C-alpha positions in Angstrom: -29.4 49.9 1.0 -26.4 47.5 1.0 -26.3 43.7 1.1 -23.5 41.3 1.4 -22.5 39.6 -1.9 -19.8 38.0 -3.9 -16.1 38.2 -3.0 -12.6 38.5 -4.4 -11.2 36.3 -7.2 -13.7 33.6 -6.4 -17.3 34.4 -5.1 -17.5 35.2 -1.5 -20.0 32.8 -0.1 -22.4 33.6 2.8 -25.0 31.7 4.6 -27.0 34.7 5.7 -28.1 37.9 4.0 -27.9 41.3 5.7 -29.1 44.8 5.1 -26.7 47.6 6.2 -28.1 51.1 6.6 -25.3 53.5 5.7 -25.8 57.2 6.5 -23.7 60.3 6.5 -22.8 61.4 10.0 -21.1 64.6 11.3 -17.7 64.2 12.9 -17.3 66.7 15.7 -14.1 68.7 15.6 -13.0 67.7 12.1 -10.3 70.0 10.8 -11.1 69.4 7.1 -14.6 70.3 6.0 -14.6 67.3 3.7 -14.0 65.1 6.7 -16.8 66.6 8.7 -19.5 64.4 7.1 -18.6 60.8 6.4 -20.5 57.6 5.8 -21.1 55.1 8.6 -23.1 52.0 9.2 -25.9 53.0 11.5 -27.7 49.6 11.7 -27.5 46.0 10.5 -30.4 43.7 10.0 -30.2 40.0 9.3 -32.6 38.9 6.6 -32.1 35.1 6.3 -31.0 32.4 8.6 -31.6 29.2 6.6 -27.9 28.1 6.4 -28.1 27.8 2.6 -25.0 29.2 0.8 -25.6 32.5 -0.9 -23.8 34.9 -3.3 -24.5 37.6 -5.8 -27.1 39.5 -3.8 -29.2 42.0 -5.7 -32.0 44.3 -4.5 -34.9 46.4 -6.0 -35.6 47.9 -2.5 -38.7 45.6 -2.1 -37.0 42.2 -2.7 -33.6 40.6 -2.5 -32.6 38.4 -5.5 -30.1 35.8 -4.2 -28.0 33.2 -6.0 -28.2 30.1 -3.8 -27.1 26.5 -4.0 -29.1 24.3 -1.7 -27.8 21.1 -3.2 -25.8 20.4 -6.4 -27.2 23.2 -8.5 -27.5 27.0 -8.4 -30.9 28.7 -8.3 -32.1 32.3 -8.0 -34.3 33.0 -5.0 -36.5 36.1 -4.3 -36.7 37.1 -0.7 -39.2 39.8 0.1 -38.2 42.5 2.5 -38.1 42.4 5.5 -37.5 38.7 4.8 -40.8 37.0 5.6 -41.2 35.2 2.2 -38.9 33.3 -0.1 -39.5 31.8 -3.5 -37.4 30.4 -6.3 -37.6 32.1 -9.7 -38.6 29.5 -12.2 -36.4 29.3 -15.3 -35.1 26.7 -17.8 -31.4 26.8 -16.6 -30.1 24.0 -14.3 -27.3 26.2 -12.9 -27.7 29.9 -13.1 -26.5 33.0 -11.3 -27.9 36.5 -11.1 -25.5 39.4 -12.0 -27.7 42.5 -12.1 -31.2 43.8 -12.0 -32.5 46.2 -14.7 -33.0 49.9 -13.7 -36.8 49.5 -14.4 -36.8 46.5 -12.0 -38.5 44.3 -14.6 -35.7 41.7 -15.3 -32.5 40.2 -14.1 -29.3 39.8 -15.9 -28.3 36.2 -15.5 -25.6 33.9 -16.6 -26.0 30.1 -16.9 -23.0 28.5 -15.2 -20.8 26.6 -17.7 -18.4 24.9 -15.3 -15.3 27.1 -15.5 -15.4 28.7 -19.0 -17.1 31.9 -20.3 -20.8 32.0 -19.9 -23.7 33.4 -22.0 -25.6 36.4 -20.8 -29.4 36.3 -20.6 -32.3 38.4 -19.3 -34.8 36.8 -17.0 -38.1 38.5 -16.1 -38.6 38.8 -12.4 -42.2 37.8 -12.8 -43.7 35.7 -15.7 -41.9 35.4 -19.0 -39.2 33.6 -20.9 -35.5 34.3 -20.8 -33.8 36.1 -23.7 -30.2 35.8 -24.7 -28.2 39.0 -25.1 -26.7 38.8 -28.6 -24.0 36.1 -28.9 -21.9 37.5 -26.0 -20.0 35.4 -23.6 -17.9 36.4 -20.6 -17.4 36.2 -16.9 -19.3 39.1 -15.4 -21.6 41.9 -16.6 -23.8 44.8 -15.5 -26.1 47.4 -17.0 -25.6 51.2 -17.0 -27.9 53.3 -14.8 -30.0 54.3 -17.7 -30.3 50.7 -19.0 -28.9 51.6 -22.4 -25.5 49.8 -22.2 -24.0 46.6 -20.9 -20.4 46.4 -19.7 -18.9 42.9 -19.5 -15.6 41.2 -18.8 -14.0 38.3 -20.7 -10.6 37.1 -19.6 -8.3 40.2 -19.3 -10.6 42.4 -21.4 -13.4 44.8 -20.7 -16.1 45.4 -23.3 -19.1 47.7 -23.7 -22.2 46.7 -25.8 -25.7 48.1 -26.1 -28.3 46.7 -23.7 -29.4 44.1 -26.2 -25.9 42.6 -26.4 -24.9 44.0 -29.8 -22.2 46.3 -31.0 -19.6 45.2 -28.4 -16.3 47.1 -28.5 -13.2 46.4 -26.5 -12.6 49.2 -23.9 -9.6 48.0 -22.0 -7.1 45.2 -21.6 -5.8 44.5 -18.1 -2.8 42.7 -16.7 -5.0 40.1 -15.0 -8.5 38.7 -15.1 -11.3 41.3 -15.1 -14.5 41.0 -13.1 -17.0 43.1 -11.1 -17.4 45.9 -13.7 -19.7 48.8 -12.7 -20.7 51.9 -14.6 -20.6 55.2 -12.7 -23.9 57.0 -12.2 -23.5 59.2 -15.3 -22.2 56.3 -17.4 -18.9 58.1 -18.2 -16.6 55.7 -16.3 -16.3 52.0 -15.5 -14.7 50.6 -12.3 -13.7 47.0 -12.2 -11.5 44.5 -10.3 -8.3 43.1 -11.8 -7.2 39.8 -10.2 -3.8 38.1 -10.3 -4.3 34.5 -9.1 -0.5 33.7 -9.1 0.2 36.6 -6.7 -3.1 36.3 -4.9 -3.8 40.0 -5.2 -6.7 42.1 -6.5 -6.9 45.8 -7.3 -9.7 48.2 -8.4 -9.2 50.1 -11.7 -11.2 52.7 -13.5 -11.4 53.6 -17.2 -13.5 56.0 -19.2 -16.4 54.5 -21.1 -14.5 55.6 -24.3 -11.4 53.8 -23.1 -9.6 56.9 -21.9 -7.5 57.4 -18.8 -7.2 53.9 -17.4 -5.7 54.0 -13.8 -5.6 52.2 -10.5 -8.2 53.8 -8.2 -6.6 53.3 -4.8 -2.9 53.8 -5.7 -0.6 53.0 -2.8 -3.3 52.9 -0.1 -2.6 50.1 2.4 -5.5 47.9 1.4 -5.2 48.4 -2.3 -3.8 44.9 -3.1 -6.8 43.1 -1.5 -9.5 45.5 -2.6 -12.2 44.4 -5.0 -15.8 44.2 -6.1 -17.2 47.7 -5.6 -20.5 49.4 -6.5 -21.5 53.0 -6.5 -24.4 54.1 -4.3 -27.6 54.9 -6.1 -27.0 58.6 -5.8 -23.4 58.3 -7.0 -22.0 59.9 -3.9 -20.0 56.9 -2.6 -18.2 53.9 -4.1 -18.5 50.9 -1.7 -16.0 48.1 -2.0 -14.6 45.2 0.0 -11.1 44.6 1.4 -9.8 41.2 2.7 -7.6 41.5 5.7 -5.5 38.5 6.9 -4.2 39.8 10.2 -4.8 39.4 13.1 -7.6 37.2 11.8 -9.0 36.7 8.3 -11.9 39.1 7.8 -13.6 40.8 4.8 -14.6 44.4 5.5 -16.5 47.1 3.6 -15.1 50.6 2.8 -16.5 53.7 1.2 -14.9 56.2 -1.1 -16.4 59.7 -1.4 -17.0 60.6 -5.1 -17.9 64.3 -4.9 -14.2 65.4 -4.3 -10.8 64.2 -5.5 -10.0 60.7 -4.5 -9.1 60.6 -0.8 -8.7 58.0 1.9 -11.4 55.4 2.0 -13.6 55.2 5.1 -14.0 51.9 6.9 -17.7 50.8 7.3 -17.3 47.4 8.9 -14.6 45.9 11.0 -15.5 42.3 12.0 -15.5 39.9 13.6 -18.1 39.0 10.9 -17.0 39.1 7.3 -19.2 41.0 4.8 -18.9 40.4 1.0 -19.1 43.3 -1.4 -22.0 45.7 -1.1 -24.8 45.8 -3.6 -26.5 49.1 -4.1 -29.7 49.5 -6.1 -29.6 51.2 -9.5 -31.3 54.7 -9.7 -34.6 54.3 -11.3 -34.9 55.0 -15.1 -36.8 58.2 -14.2 -33.9 59.4 -12.0 
């Protein structure tokens, strides 16, 4: 399950939410066995049509959790699938965005919006309950590991990993630009993230081991590498889905997939416009696998 979400250096804002069904299809006559089966979008379903700006879409396979701003404040809305019911999740924050949903589907990782500076990280139960702050951490973006044991977060040019409660944070990597959209691999051994350079108006996707080893650019000299960002692994870990912003012949943001079960190859294009899609969100595998 994939949904449109946030964008490049600044959030990519949408006014509709979509579900994209991505499946592996067989390519007749492919010379390379690795190219015989490749991901493709087989259907697209529009979920909302209210015209309210949306970003940071999350899913637990039964609901979408959407950061919206219907007026002068940000709220988190829950939209049941297939989209016939919407409600705002009550909380004490005036402006708040959702960053992740826990692997056990019980709570959201949220960040009260501070107006440009680093923000605190809190958990917010999806049903009844009070929010709880994660240690004394602050930063720009964060997400949990697939087993729910660790939290990776970005702060300026640095990437950190802490335990799930927000304690024991350790610096993992320092980039040459601002770091955002960090995601753990399915096995928790790697982290992929986006590095943005506002002055040059470029972004790139990087990877580093959870222990800080082997930092490197993921896409190398691939043609879309300088405008790629904001990826997520599929729940089964087979694909890494990310977005690329293309400026010619018209400006459009497209989704691409990278096969993870073999050495890094050429990304496969999933969408091609004329509609732009923000980065894909894929559900965490459940804590039971």
